[in-house]
N, C-alpha and C positions, 0 to 999 in steps of 0.2 A: 410544406406538405399540402396545404389547402390548394395551392396553385397546381401541384402535380395531380391531385384528385380531380380538379376541374378539367384539366387537360385530358385525363383519361376518360372522363365522362363524355367529352366531346368527340373522342376518337371512335369512328365507326368500327364495329367488329365484322370483318369480312376477309375473304381470301383475295389478296391483292395480286395473285398471279395474272399475268396478262391474258386476256381473252382473245387477243388477236394473233397469238402465236401459230406457227405452222410446223409440221414435221415433213420430212422428206420421204421418198419412197424407201430408201435404205433403213429408215427408222420404223417402218411398218412391222407390227407384230400380228401377223395373220396366218391362217392355215386353212386348207381345204383337204379333208382326209376321208377317203372311202371307208365305210364300215366293212370289216372283214367278216365274211360268212363262210364257214367250212374251209377256211384257209385261202379264200379268194376275195379280191376286192369287189364289193357289190356296187350297185348303182345308187346306194344311199350315201350322200356326202355330208359330212359334218363341217359347217362353216364357222370359223371363230375369228373374231377381231378383238384384240386386246389393246388397240391403239386409240389415242384420243381424237379420233375422226369418226364422222358419220359413215355408215356402210352402204355400199351397193354392190351386190354380187350378181354377175351375169353368168349363170351356169348352163347356158345353152337353151334349154326349153323353158326358162323362166328367169325372173329377177327377184332377189330378196334384199330387203333393206334392214335386216336385223343384224345386231352384232354377233348373235349366236343363232344358228338355224340348222335344221336337218332337212335336206331336200333330196328329191329323187331325179336322176337324169335318165334319159330314155335310150341312150346308145351305149354300146360297149366299145372298147379300144382306148386309144390315147385321146384325151379330151383336155380342154382348157377352161378353167374358171377365171373370169376377169373381175378383179376387185377394183372399185373406184372409191376412194376416200375423200370426204369433204372436210377440209380444215376449217378451223374457227374463223380464219380470215377470208374464207370463201374460195380459196384455191383448191384444186383437185389433184390427186395423185393416183396413179393407176399401176397395178401390177398383175401380170398373168401367172396363174398357178397351174402347172400341168398336173393332171391326174391320170390314173390308169384304171379302167373299169373292166373287170374280167367277165362278169356275168350279170344278168338282170335278175338279181335275187329277189327284188321287190317289184310287185306288179306295176306295170305302167299302162296307161290308156292306149289302146290300139289306134286311136284316132291320130296320135302323133305320127305314127308310121304311115297311115293313110294319107295325111295331109303333106307331110314333109319328106317322105321316102327315107333315104339314108342320110339326109341332111337338109335338103331343100327340094322343092317340087313345084312345077308350074301347073296352073289350072286356067282353063279357058271356058268361054261360053259353050254349052252343050247344045248345038243346033241339030243334033241327030236323035235326041231322046224322044221327041214328039213328031208326028207326021206334019203338023202345021208349022214346025220350026220355031215355035215360041221358046224363048229363053228367059223371059221375064214377064210378069203379069199378075193378075189377081185371081182369087178363088175363095173357097170357103175356109175360114179358120177352123181348125180341128176337123175338117171335112175333106177338102181337096188335098191332093199331093202334087199340085202343079198349077200353072196359070190356066184354069179351066174356063173362067168367065170372060176374061179379056187378056190380051197379051201382045207382046212385041217380039219380033225376030231381032237378031243383032243388027240387021240393016235398019230396021225401024228405029232402034235406039239411037243410032248415029244420026238419022234424019231428024229426030226430035231434039237433038242437041242437049240431052240430059246428062251426057258425060263426054269427056274430051279425049279419051285414049284411043279412039279409032277402032277399025276392024282388026280382028286377030290380037286384040289386047290380051294381057294375061295377068294373073295374080301369082306371086312367088311366095310360098309359105316356107319359112326357114326356121330350123331348130336354133340357130344362133340368135339368142335374145328373143325367141318367139316373135320374129319379125314378119310382117306382111307388107309386101311391096306390090303396088299396082304399076304396070308398065305398058306403054305403047309397044307395038310389035317390033319396032326398030330400037327401042330403048331410049329414044330421045326425050320422052316425058315419063317421069316417075313420081310416085308419092309413097311414103313409107310410114308405117305405124307398127303396132304390135297386136297380138291376138292371144286369146285364152279360151280354155274349155271349162264347162261345168256339166259333166255327164250325169249328174244327179238330178238335173232339172228336166223331167220328161212330162209329156202331156198325152192324154188318151183321147181317142175319138170313140165315144160311147164305150163299148167293152173291149176295144182293141187299141194297141199303141198307135200314136200318131207321130210323135217326135221322140228322138233318142237322146237329146241333150241340147245344150246351148253353146253357140259360138259367139264370143264377144270380141270386138275390135276396138282399138284406141288409136286416135290420130289419123285414121283412114277407115273407109268403108270397104266392102267388097265392090266389084265392078258394078256400076250403076246402083250403088247402095242408097237409094232414095225411096221415100214413101209418097207417091204422087198425091194421094188423097189428103195427106198432111202437108200440102204445099211444098212437095219435094224435099221434105226435111231429111237430113242424113240419118241413116240407120246404123247403129253400132252394136245391136244385139239381135241374133238370129236363132230361131228354132232350127235344129238339125233334123231334117226328115230322113235323109239318107246320106251315108258317107262310107265309101269303101275305096279300094285302090283306083277305081275308074270313074266313079260318079259322086257328085255332091249336090244335094237339093236342100235349099235353105228357105225359111219362111219368116215373115214378120207381120204380126197383127196390126192393122191400121188403128190409130188412136181415135178416129172419128167415125161414128156409125152413120147409117143412112139418114137418121134424123138430125144429123149435125152435132149430136152430143157425144162426149167421150165414151168409148166402149170399156168394158171391164173383162177381166180374165174369166169370169164365170159364164160369160155369154158363149153359146155354141153357134157354129155356122155363121159367125160374123166374118167380115172381110179380112183377108190377109194377102200380102204380096209374096211372090215366089221367085227364086233365082235358081237356074239350072246350070251346073258347071260340069266339065269333064277334065280328066287329067290330060295334059298336053303330051303329044307323042314325042 
């Protein structure tokens, strides 16, 4: 009996199920279900994963990594939610879940439609917005609405070698996974990342609005998305000054002031860089 007690005392109390197991696609217990409003499938989707895998849901205009979530899509019609599960052994399994959205019962940001059209949309440099042809440059933060102090035309940008996509390059904003792709005109050179909105972040210029929201990118910038005064550091967050079906104006406050010291958000009329784009025909 003493031997048995000693043996039990040395036996660790733990769950000895293998942590390296993996399930197959057929074993997934997942669902993507539209919320029904007045008898119609709305654009609010309930995502549920009851499987022993980590979750990633690509619902078109965004990504969720929760086992349970409620998300809003921005299109009607037949859509697809793509689920990717990560097994404990590191392997991934993927399943596509078709859904049908009858109406946009829940409000969606109009910016999705402006940027992505009915699914994806191309944007190029807007060299017709200003008489001087500037598409990039600096001006006053919370003061200017474009490159008023100094700027470059798209030809200047190519000559300065600050970006490699050439003339007539474009950005492709896509609802599928909220993807942003930079491409040369012939498609021979591309870079891809993602983007997101926060239309609650606005900034005023004295007593009037200056920006209407923030556009963030990940893995890629916009065309020539650099801040020259900050050593051509890549820019991944932009104030949206204008965005409609035809035009987009973005700005980013430089992090270094005239005295060489970091600037703060409380300062007015400090320097910002501006990007002017138009929808491709």
